[in-house]
N, C-alpha and C positions, 0 to 999 in steps of 0.2 A: 633538499634543493625545490625554491618555491616553481611551478610552472608559469608557463608564460600566459596562460590568463591569468594568475593570478596576481605576475608583476603589475599588471593594467588594473586592477581595483580599484577603485576611487576614496582614496583617505579623507578624514574631514580635515578644513582645512585649519581648523585650530582647537586647541583644547574647548573654548567658551564655544563653538560648533558644538562641537560633540555632546557637550553636556546638556545642550537646548535641543536633542534630537529629543521626541517626542516616543518615536517608536521608531523599530528598526524598516530602515529604507531596503527597497528590494534591490536584488540584486544587479549593478549596473551594465545593461549588454556592451560589449565593447567589438566592432566589425572589423575582423581582418581584412588585408589583403587577401586573393586569391592564394597568392603564393603563401603566407604566413599560414591559414590555413591549411594548405595541402597539406605542408607541412608540419602543422601543429595534428594533423589529423595521421600521417603517416606514422606519428610517433605515438598518438592514442593505440592503432591499429596495432603495432608491433607489440603494445602492451596488451592491449588483447588476445589478441594470437598466445603470449606466453600463459594468460592468463586460460583459455581453454585449455590449455594441455594439461597444465597444472587439475583444472577438475577433474582431466580425463584418468588422472593417475589417483582421483581421489585426495590431493590434497585444497580440501574445500576452504580452510583458512585463505589459506596461502593463495588461494585463487581470488578473494576478494579483495586482499590486499591489492591484487595486482592487477582487478577492475578498477578500485577506486585511482590505480596511477594512471591507467589510462582516463576513466573518468576525469580526472584532476588538470591533463592534458587537452580534453577536447573543448572545443568553445563549448561559451556557455548557450548558446541561440540555434545549436542545432538539437532541435527536439529530440525526434526520430534516435539520431547516435543513440546520444544519452539515455533515452525511452530503453534500447535494447541493453545496454548497458547495465543499468538499472533492474532489467529483469533477469539477468544471468545473474546477479547480486541475489537478487531473491532466490534465483534457483539454487548457489552455494548454499544461505541461509537453511533450506528445506533439508537441505543433506546433512543439515549440522543440530536439526530438526532444533535450530532458534528459532521459532514462531514468529516472534515478534518483529525482529529483524528484518524476515521472509516477506509480513503487512507489510512494513515502513518501505520496505524495497521497492516492491511490488506496486505499492502505492501513488513514489513518487515517477515509477517509469510510468504508471495510468496518466499521472497529472500532466505528464510533458505528451505524452498522446491529444491530453486534451486539449491544452494550449495549441498545439500543432495541427490540428482540426479545427480549434475554433481563429485562426490569423490562417489556416488553410494554402503559405503558400512557402511554411517552412520542412529542414529537412530534405534527406536525397533518395532515392531509390537502392538499394542495396545490390550491388554485385556478386555473384557468387553465388557455391551452393553453402548450407546452413552445415553446421556439424551438429550431429544431436547428440543431447546429453538426456538419457533417458533415466527419469526417477521412476519410481514407482507406482505411483500415479499419474504423472501426466509428463508432458513431452517436452522436456528440458531444455529446448535447442538453443545451442550457443549460437545470436546473431551474427550476419557477418555486416561491418561497418564499412563505410566508402567516404572516401573523402569529397568535398562540392570539386576542388580543381578537378578529379579526374573523373567526377560526374558530369562535367560541361559538355561533355559530347555525345550525352545524351538526349535522347529523346525526351523533353519535361513537359510536354506535352499528354502521357501517357497519366491524366490524372488517374483514373481507374484502375491502373495496376499500384501508384502508390497508395491508395485508398485500401488496398485491399493489402497489401504490405501492414500497412496501418494497422488494420484491421486484427490480420492474424499476431501482429505483435500484442495488441489491446486482451487477446483472445487467452496466449501465453500470461499474460499478468495478472489476468481475474483469476484464471486457474490456479495461482503461486500465492497468490493473494488468501481466494478461497480455502484453501490448501491451510494457510495457515491461521487464518481465523475461525477456519471448523477444530483447528488439531488447542489451538490457544482455549478455547471454552468462553464462559461467559455470557451473560444473556446478550448484552448489545453486540458484545463480538460473531456470535452465534447468529446473529441478525442481519450482522454485516454483510456471513456467510453467503446466511439463502439469500438476500439480494445478490451479490456476486453470482451465483449460481443461476437465479433468477434470469437476469441479463445472460448469462452463457447460452441458458435456453434459449435464447430467441434468435442468436447470433447462429448463420449459415457457414463458419469456417472453422467448425470444429471435425478432430478426426473421429471417427466411431467409437477407440475408447475412451477420446476425454466426453462425448458426447456419455455415455453409454455412465461415465464416473458424477457427471451434472445430475443425471435423471435420479441415479442412486441417493446422493446428497441432497437429493430433494424432498424424497422421503423418511431419509434417517434425520434428516434438520429439525425439522418441526415438533418431532418431541423430545427432542433434546433442547432446543430453546426452549420449550414453555417449563419444561423442571426446572431449566435453568430460571428462567422468571422467578416460579413460584419460591424458588430456596433463597431467592435473594430476596423480594417481598419477604418472607419467612424471618431471615435475618434483621430485612429493616425494619417488620413488627415487633420483633423480641430487644431489639436496641433501643427504638421509640414506647418500647412500655415501662424497661429499666426504668429510663429520663422522668416519662411521667410520674410514678410510683415517688420517684427521689421526687417530684414537685409537690406531688398532689398526699403525702404522707402528712403532713404539719394539719394538712384541714380536716382526717382526718376520715382521706376517702383514698382511691387506690384506680387504678386504669381497671379494673372491674367494676366499675361504678357506668364504663364507658364500653360501648358494645359496639365493634365494628362490623357494620353487616356488607357481605361482596358480593357485590353483581354480577353473576354471570357470565351476563352478556355482553360487559364492556370490560369486566377483567377490573374497575373498579370501585373504591370503599367508601361507604356512609358513616357515620356516626351515630347511636342515639346512646342517650343519658339515662343511667338504669338507678334509681335512688336506692333501692334493695341491695346493687352490690356489695358484695365485700369489704368491707375498711382496709386502709392498708396496716400491714402488720405493725406490731410495736418492739 
């Protein structure tokens, strides 16, 4: 059954219009009335509560499905609420050791938080206590979301508290993405994990346990990143050598005629021609 948010999605006016589309249009934002919004968020909250219970029972796959249902019901302009749900989805994927999906979900949460802070007036401060879901390396708290209708009675001038809530979810999402990236491995992915942990090291709202993890990873990751870089560069050079030998062989040459010299300072390479190099094998 389609959610109410999905029912309001704009469809192309005609087949010709659809064919003339050069690129995918951004998701259209439909603003609901306070009453409609409150109804949608009440439904989203109910599904989120069910997902929280499933997580507590270690039914992580079912929890992801239920969080997705909560996301489908939540109005797409409530960036904070969506960020919270996406961050919780990331926590589920970490439990399942699905590192790639954990990274994707955490990145989606961070994107929503960036949108929220960029426009400066979206989202609402959550009420109630958080329900904590503990993973072995980070606090995977399930956050509470609250409807805008229910939040109307709050003092919305408490900008400092709202920013604190945003930064709290940002820290959790960064911890989850960094964990996923570090487990995935690979040169660029490990670099991304380092960047996440560097960002976290500058945040003032980390728990003592999280800060210890960050400090440890900033020691462990650089040699892993360097090793991955050297391994991938070596693999790339081997493939280039094979390709080059195939091209040069008809001319009585091989890649042995070309010497690659690594600059230890920059990590880059330069090429020198060596006429006395061994010819290509016949």
